[in-house]
C-alpha positions in Angstrom: 109.3 110.7 71.6 111.0 112.7 74.5 108.9 115.8 73.9 105.5 113.7 73.9 107.3 111.4 77.2 107.6 114.9 78.7 104.5 116.3 77.8 102.6 113.1 79.2 104.9 113.1 82.6 103.7 116.8 83.4 100.4 115.9 82.7 100.5 112.8 84.2 101.9 114.7 87.7 99.2 117.4 88.0 96.5 114.8 87.5 98.0 112.1 90.0 99.0 115.0 92.5 95.3 116.2 92.7 93.8 112.0 92.6 96.6 112.1 95.8 95.2 114.7 97.6 91.5 113.6 96.9 92.4 110.0 97.7 93.7 111.6 100.9 90.7 113.5 101.9 88.8 110.5 101.2 90.7 108.1 103.3 90.0 110.8 106.3 86.3 111.1 104.9 85.9 107.4 105.3 87.4 106.9 108.5 84.9 110.3 109.7 81.6 108.4 107.9 82.3 105.0 109.9 83.1 106.1 112.7 80.0 108.4 113.3 78.0 106.0 111.8 79.8 103.3 114.5 78.9 106.4 117.4 75.3 106.9 116.3 74.4 103.2 116.1 76.2 101.9 119.5 76.5 105.1 121.4 73.3 106.7 120.4 71.7 104.0 119.6 70.3 105.7 116.7 72.0 104.9 113.3 72.2 107.0 110.4 70.6 105.5 107.4 73.0 106.9 104.9 76.3 106.9 106.6 77.1 103.0 105.0 76.3 104.0 101.5 77.7 107.5 101.3 81.2 105.0 103.0 80.9 102.6 99.9 80.8 105.4 97.5 83.9 107.1 98.8 85.4 103.9 98.5 84.6 103.6 94.9 86.1 107.4 94.1 89.2 106.0 96.2 89.7 103.0 94.0 89.7 104.8 91.0 91.6 107.5 92.2 94.5 105.5 93.8 94.8 102.9 90.6 96.8 105.3 88.7 98.6 106.6 91.0 99.5 102.7 92.0 100.2 102.2 88.3 102.7 104.9 88.4 105.1 104.0 91.1 104.5 100.1 90.2 102.7 98.7 93.1 100.2 97.2 91.3 100.4 93.2 92.5 101.7 91.5 89.8 103.6 87.9 89.0 107.5 88.4 88.3 108.4 84.8 88.1 107.7 84.7 83.9 109.0 88.1 83.1 111.7 87.8 85.7 113.6 84.5 83.7 113.9 86.8 80.6 117.1 88.4 79.3 116.8 92.0 79.6 116.2 93.3 76.0 113.3 90.4 76.3 112.0 91.9 79.4 111.7 95.5 78.0 109.4 94.4 75.1 106.9 92.0 77.2 107.1 95.4 79.4 106.1 97.4 76.3 103.6 95.2 75.2 102.1 95.0 78.6 102.2 98.8 78.9 100.9 99.1 75.5 97.8 96.4 76.1 96.7 98.0 79.5 97.1 101.3 77.6 94.0 100.2 75.5 92.0 98.2 77.6 91.8 101.1 79.6 90.8 103.5 77.0 88.4 100.8 76.0 87.0 101.2 79.6 86.9 104.6 80.2 84.7 104.8 77.1 82.2 101.9 78.4 82.2 103.1 81.7 81.1 106.5 80.7 78.3 104.7 79.3 77.4 103.1 82.1 77.6 105.9 84.4 75.4 108.1 81.8 73.0 105.8 82.5 72.9 105.6 85.4 72.1 109.6 86.2 68.2 109.0 86.1 69.2 106.8 89.5 69.2 108.6 92.4 71.0 107.6 95.8 68.1 108.7 98.0 69.6 107.6 101.3 72.4 110.3 100.5 70.6 113.0 99.9 68.7 112.5 96.0 71.7 112.6 94.3 72.6 111.2 90.6 74.2 107.9 90.4 76.2 109.5 87.5 78.4 111.3 90.1 79.4 107.9 91.7 80.0 105.8 88.8 81.9 108.8 86.7 84.7 107.6 88.8 85.5 104.9 86.8 85.6 106.3 83.3 87.9 109.0 85.3 90.2 107.0 86.9 90.3 104.4 83.5 91.2 107.3 81.4 93.9 108.3 83.7 95.2 104.6 83.9 95.2 105.0 80.3 97.4 108.2 80.0 100.0 106.6 82.4 100.0 103.6 80.6 100.6 105.3 77.3 103.5 107.2 78.9 105.2 103.9 80.5 104.8 102.5 77.3 106.6 105.3 75.4 109.3 105.2 78.0 109.7 101.8 77.7 109.4 101.6 73.6 112.1 104.9 74.4 114.6 102.8 76.5 114.2 99.8 73.9 115.2 101.3 70.7 118.0 103.7 72.3 119.2 101.8 74.9 118.9 104.9 77.2 117.2 104.6 80.3 114.4 107.4 81.0 115.0 108.9 84.3 112.3 109.1 87.3 109.7 111.9 86.4 109.2 114.2 89.1 105.8 112.2 90.8 107.7 108.9 91.2 111.2 110.6 92.0 109.2 111.9 94.9 106.7 109.2 95.8 108.6 106.2 95.4 111.2 106.6 97.9 108.4 106.5 100.5 107.1 103.7 99.7 110.2 101.7 99.6 110.8 103.0 103.4 107.7 99.9 103.8 
């Protein structure tokens, strides 16, 4: 089982590293697009027809690139009132079940959302240059598949911890990026 966890950890570290870089670039792109839109509309009095729509599609990509990162770092919003009152072993069981459920749900959504994206391939975003909507919608199955892999790793870590009473050490991605979040 530890081999599977290490394998998933390596895959997730690579994909989340790319997603993190993509998310940073998308934030910069959104800021530039929105700033250009505001400048052209209010300073030059000649609005850009494509800026708002392109910023929306960039935000769509940003959400689905950022969601797996947030899941791996444990920063998605959650309610811990119930689980914090459980005994330690029961907490591990609940977390393992939850991570397995998230994995299965995200895998299901990845399949269904790819069907949705594929059906959108014949539609075009005219205002951003006749680009197929598939390229905007494919962010959804990509993000869901990534979240399924992250959840699978978390489930295997929880199951290993539950059955062996040994804690898995934090992988390289979490060890590198979690302390930055804890500063805030």
